[in-house]
C-alpha positions as CSV (number, residue, x, y, z in Angstrom):
1,M,-21.7,-9.0,0.5
2,G,-24.9,-11.0,0.7
3,K,-27.4,-10.5,3.5
4,G,-26.8,-12.8,6.5
5,I,-23.2,-13.5,5.6
6,V,-20.9,-12.8,8.6
7,M,-17.8,-10.8,7.6
8,R,-14.5,-11.5,9.2
9,L,-11.5,-9.2,9.3
10,Q,-8.0,-10.5,8.8
11,V,-5.0,-8.2,9.1
12,L,-2.2,-8.8,6.5
13,V,1.1,-7.7,7.9
14,A,4.3,-7.1,6.0
15,A,7.3,-7.3,8.4
16,V,11.1,-7.7,8.2
17,D,13.2,-9.6,10.8
18,A,10.4,-9.5,13.3
19,D,9.8,-11.5,16.4
20,V,6.2,-12.4,15.4
21,R,4.9,-13.1,18.9
22,K,6.1,-9.8,20.2
23,L,4.9,-8.1,17.1
24,A,1.3,-9.3,17.8
25,D,1.4,-7.4,21.1
26,Q,3.3,-4.3,19.6
27,M,0.7,-4.0,16.9
28,N,-2.2,-4.5,19.3
29,L,-3.6,-7.2,17.0
30,D,-7.2,-8.1,18.1
31,S,-8.5,-10.0,15.1
32,D,-7.3,-12.8,12.9
33,A,-4.0,-11.9,11.2
34,L,-1.5,-13.3,8.7
35,I,2.1,-12.0,9.1
36,V,4.6,-12.4,6.3
37,N,8.1,-11.9,7.8
38,Q,11.1,-11.4,5.6
39,K,14.1,-13.2,7.2
40,D,17.0,-15.3,6.1
41,Q,15.1,-18.6,6.6
42,Y,11.8,-20.3,5.9
43,A,9.3,-21.2,8.6
44,Y,5.6,-21.4,9.4
45,E,3.8,-21.2,12.7
46,E,0.4,-20.5,14.1
47,F,-0.6,-19.3,17.6
48,E,-3.5,-17.8,19.4
49,H,-3.5,-14.2,20.5
50,R,-6.4,-12.7,22.4
51,G,-8.6,-15.5,21.1
52,H,-7.7,-15.0,17.5
53,R,-5.7,-17.0,15.0
54,I,-2.3,-15.6,14.0
55,R,-0.6,-17.3,11.1
56,C,3.0,-16.5,10.4
57,M,5.0,-17.1,7.2
58,T,8.8,-16.5,7.3
59,M,10.5,-16.3,3.9
60,A,13.9,-15.3,2.7
61,E,12.8,-13.5,-0.5
62,R,12.8,-9.7,-0.2
63,G,10.3,-7.0,-1.4
64,V,7.3,-5.5,0.3
65,G,5.1,-6.2,-2.8
66,L,6.0,-9.9,-2.7
67,S,5.1,-10.0,1.0
68,R,1.7,-8.4,0.4
69,N,1.0,-10.7,-2.5
70,T,2.0,-13.8,-0.5
71,A,-0.4,-12.7,2.3
72,L,-3.2,-11.9,-0.1
73,Q,-2.9,-15.2,-1.9
74,R,-3.3,-17.1,1.4
75,A,-5.8,-14.8,3.1
76,E,-9.0,-16.2,4.5
77,G,-11.0,-13.1,5.7
78,E,-13.8,-11.6,3.8
79,I,-12.3,-8.2,4.6
80,C,-8.6,-7.8,4.7
81,L,-6.6,-4.8,6.2
82,F,-3.1,-4.2,4.9
83,S,-0.7,-3.2,7.6
84,D,2.9,-2.9,8.6
85,E,5.0,-3.8,11.6
86,D,5.3,-0.1,12.6
87,I,1.6,0.3,13.1
88,C,-0.1,0.1,16.4
89,L,-3.8,-0.5,15.8
90,E,-6.5,1.2,18.0
91,N,-8.7,-0.8,20.3
92,G,-11.9,-1.6,18.5
93,Y,-10.4,-1.3,15.0
94,E,-12.1,-4.5,13.8
95,E,-15.6,-3.3,14.5
96,K,-14.9,0.2,13.0
97,I,-13.7,-1.4,9.7
98,L,-16.5,-3.9,9.5
99,K,-19.1,-1.2,10.4
100,S,-17.9,0.9,7.4
101,F,-18.2,-2.0,5.0
102,R,-21.7,-2.7,6.3
103,E,-22.7,0.9,5.8
104,I,-21.1,1.4,2.4
105,S,-22.5,-1.6,0.7
106,D,-21.0,-0.9,-2.7
107,A,-17.4,-0.3,-1.3
108,D,-14.7,-2.7,-2.5
109,V,-11.9,-0.7,-0.9
110,I,-12.1,1.7,2.1
111,I,-9.2,3.9,3.2
112,F,-9.2,4.8,6.9
113,N,-7.4,7.5,8.9
114,L,-4.1,6.6,10.5
115,K,-2.1,8.9,12.9
116,V,1.3,9.7,11.5
117,D,4.0,12.4,12.1
118,P,2.7,15.7,10.7
119,S,5.7,16.0,8.4
120,R,4.6,12.7,6.7
121,A,0.8,13.3,6.7
122,T,-0.7,13.3,3.2
123,Y,-4.4,13.2,4.1
124,H,-6.9,13.3,6.9
125,T,-10.5,12.3,6.0
126,T,-13.1,14.4,7.8
127,S,-16.1,13.2,5.8
128,R,-16.9,10.0,4.0
129,H,-16.3,10.3,0.3
130,R,-15.5,8.5,-2.9
131,V,-11.9,8.4,-4.1
132,H,-11.2,9.4,-7.7
133,W,-8.4,9.5,-10.3
134,Y,-7.3,12.9,-9.2
135,N,-6.7,12.2,-5.5
136,Y,-5.9,8.5,-5.0
137,G,-2.1,9.1,-5.1
138,R,-2.2,10.7,-1.6
139,Y,-3.1,7.5,0.3
140,G,-0.7,4.9,1.8
141,I,-1.6,1.2,1.9
142,A,-1.2,0.7,5.7
143,A,-4.8,1.9,6.3
144,V,-6.5,0.3,3.3
145,A,-9.1,-2.5,3.8
146,V,-10.5,-4.5,0.9
147,R,-13.1,-7.0,0.1
148,R,-10.9,-10.0,-0.8
149,E,-13.3,-11.4,-3.4
150,A,-13.3,-8.1,-5.3
151,L,-9.5,-8.3,-5.7
152,L,-9.7,-11.9,-6.8
153,R,-12.3,-11.1,-9.4
154,G,-10.2,-8.3,-10.7
155,N,-7.0,-10.3,-10.6
156,I,-5.4,-7.4,-8.7
157,S,-2.0,-7.7,-6.9
158,F,0.9,-5.6,-5.9
159,S,3.7,-4.6,-8.3
160,L,7.1,-6.4,-7.7
161,L,8.9,-3.5,-9.5
162,F,8.2,-0.8,-6.8
163,G,8.5,-0.6,-3.1
164,G,11.0,-1.5,-0.4
165,G,13.3,-4.3,-1.6
166,A,12.4,-3.8,-5.3
167,K,14.2,-2.1,-8.1
168,Y,12.3,1.2,-7.8
169,S,12.1,2.6,-4.3
170,N,8.4,3.3,-3.7
171,G,5.0,3.5,-5.2
172,E,3.5,0.1,-4.8
173,D,0.6,1.5,-2.8
174,S,-0.3,4.1,-5.5
175,L,-0.1,1.5,-8.2
176,F,-2.3,-0.9,-6.3
177,L,-5.1,1.8,-5.9
178,H,-4.5,2.7,-9.6
179,D,-5.1,-0.9,-10.6
180,C,-8.2,-1.1,-8.4
181,M,-9.7,1.9,-10.2
182,K,-8.7,0.6,-13.6
183,K,-10.6,-2.6,-12.9
184,G,-13.7,-0.6,-11.8
185,L,-13.6,-1.2,-8.0
186,H,-15.3,1.3,-5.8
187,I,-12.9,3.1,-3.5
188,Y,-14.0,5.2,-0.5
189,A,-12.2,7.2,2.2
190,D,-13.9,7.0,5.6
191,T,-13.4,8.9,8.9
192,P,-12.6,6.3,11.6
193,N,-9.0,6.4,12.9
194,I,-7.8,2.8,13.2
195,G,-4.2,3.2,14.4
196,E,-1.0,5.1,14.8
197,E,2.3,4.9,13.1
198,I,5.2,4.2,15.4
199,P,8.1,6.5,14.5
200,R,11.1,4.9,13.0
201,Q,13.6,5.5,10.2
202,S,12.0,5.1,6.8
203,T,13.1,1.9,5.0
204,W,13.1,3.7,1.6
205,F,13.3,7.5,2.0
206,Q,16.9,8.6,2.6
207,G,16.5,12.1,1.4
208,Y,16.3,13.7,-2.0
209,H,18.9,12.3,-4.3
210,D,19.2,11.1,-8.0
211,K,17.6,7.8,-7.5
212,F,14.6,9.3,-5.6
213,F,13.7,11.5,-8.6
214,F,14.5,9.0,-11.2
215,D,12.4,6.3,-9.5
216,R,9.5,8.7,-9.1
217,G,9.6,9.4,-12.8
218,V,9.3,5.7,-13.6
219,L,6.4,5.5,-11.2
220,Y,4.6,8.5,-12.8
221,A,4.9,6.8,-16.2
222,Y,2.9,3.9,-14.9
223,L,0.4,6.1,-13.0
224,Y,-0.3,9.0,-15.4
225,G,0.7,7.8,-18.9
226,R,0.9,10.7,-21.3
227,M,0.4,13.2,-18.5
228,A,3.4,11.9,-16.5
229,T,5.6,15.0,-17.3
230,V,2.8,17.4,-16.2
231,W,2.4,15.5,-12.9
232,A,6.1,15.5,-12.4
233,L,6.2,19.2,-12.8
234,R,3.3,19.6,-10.4
235,F,5.1,17.4,-7.8
236,L,8.3,19.5,-8.0
237,I,6.4,22.8,-7.7
238,T,4.4,21.5,-4.7
239,K,7.6,20.2,-3.0
240,K,10.0,22.9,-4.1
241,E,10.7,24.3,-0.6
242,Q,12.0,20.9,0.6
243,I,13.7,19.9,-2.6
244,L,15.5,23.2,-3.4
245,N,17.5,22.9,-0.1
246,E,19.2,19.8,-1.6
247,F,18.7,19.9,-5.4
248,S,18.3,22.4,-8.2
249,F,14.8,22.4,-9.7
250,G,16.1,21.8,-13.2
251,K,18.2,18.8,-12.3
252,A,15.3,17.2,-10.4
253,F,13.0,17.7,-13.3
254,Q,15.5,16.2,-15.7
255,L,15.9,13.1,-13.5
256,M,12.2,12.6,-13.4
257,K,11.9,13.0,-17.2
258,D,14.7,10.4,-17.5
259,G,12.7,8.1,-15.2
260,I,9.5,8.7,-17.2
261,R,11.3,7.7,-20.4
262,E,12.5,4.4,-18.8
263,G,9.0,3.7,-17.4
264,R,7.4,4.2,-20.8
265,Q,9.9,1.8,-22.3
266,I,9.2,-0.8,-19.7
267,R,5.4,-0.4,-20.2
268,R,5.7,-0.7,-24.0
269,H,7.7,-3.9,-23.6
270,D,5.2,-5.3,-21.1
271,E,2.3,-4.4,-23.4
272,T,4.0,-6.0,-26.4
273,T,4.7,-9.2,-24.4
274,D,1.1,-9.4,-23.3
275,R,-0.2,-9.0,-26.9
276,Q,2.1,-11.7,-28.1
277,A,1.1,-14.0,-25.2
278,G,-2.6,-13.4,-26.0
């Protein structure tokens, strides 16, 4: 970001069947924002909230990846924060985020802390550091801020195959960070806490069942390539105390391997199509 250019933050919110004016209060929005609301209709509105511009797009199509792409394609802020309707942002979140981008001048993506239920916590950053290939999978997208121009240059977007409302149940956040790394973007984790997750029933996790393990296998084929089976085994060993209450280790591993096989087939088909198109 060039010297003297004023950075603006815009929050990009993925919501479902929300009352967008109430949502602005519930989320404690105190910056510009763009809300993409999945509902059985189409509409557009703008309103002012605490002196900031809130743009709202209502669309009938489903899928969290589609909502995030729709917001990203229409975003205006130099810095964009991805968020969800079940997040309540902390007072002063805008300045915390912009301060980190000013201090980490080479950062294209910064992942912040977010308070969540301890049973769902996958990370807590205690010191600023670079994110690498071996640890990016622990981060969720709802506390990720990006330089919009860096995503545009890299032609980076969210997968429509994974996540709520898509064919495979989750993983669009890990794939997004995977693609950012693949395109050479610099990703950091920083210490400020920017909000808290409001407890609610998960829209995708309904316990450990056949589809959970199969879908995770498909995801690992995309994330880890030839090492997918090793990472699947690592996942099952790490989670065995929770999993073995509902599933046998062998059955879970077989389902993940089946998913990996399907994921590799999809990837080969996509790569062949890309070569033919090129």
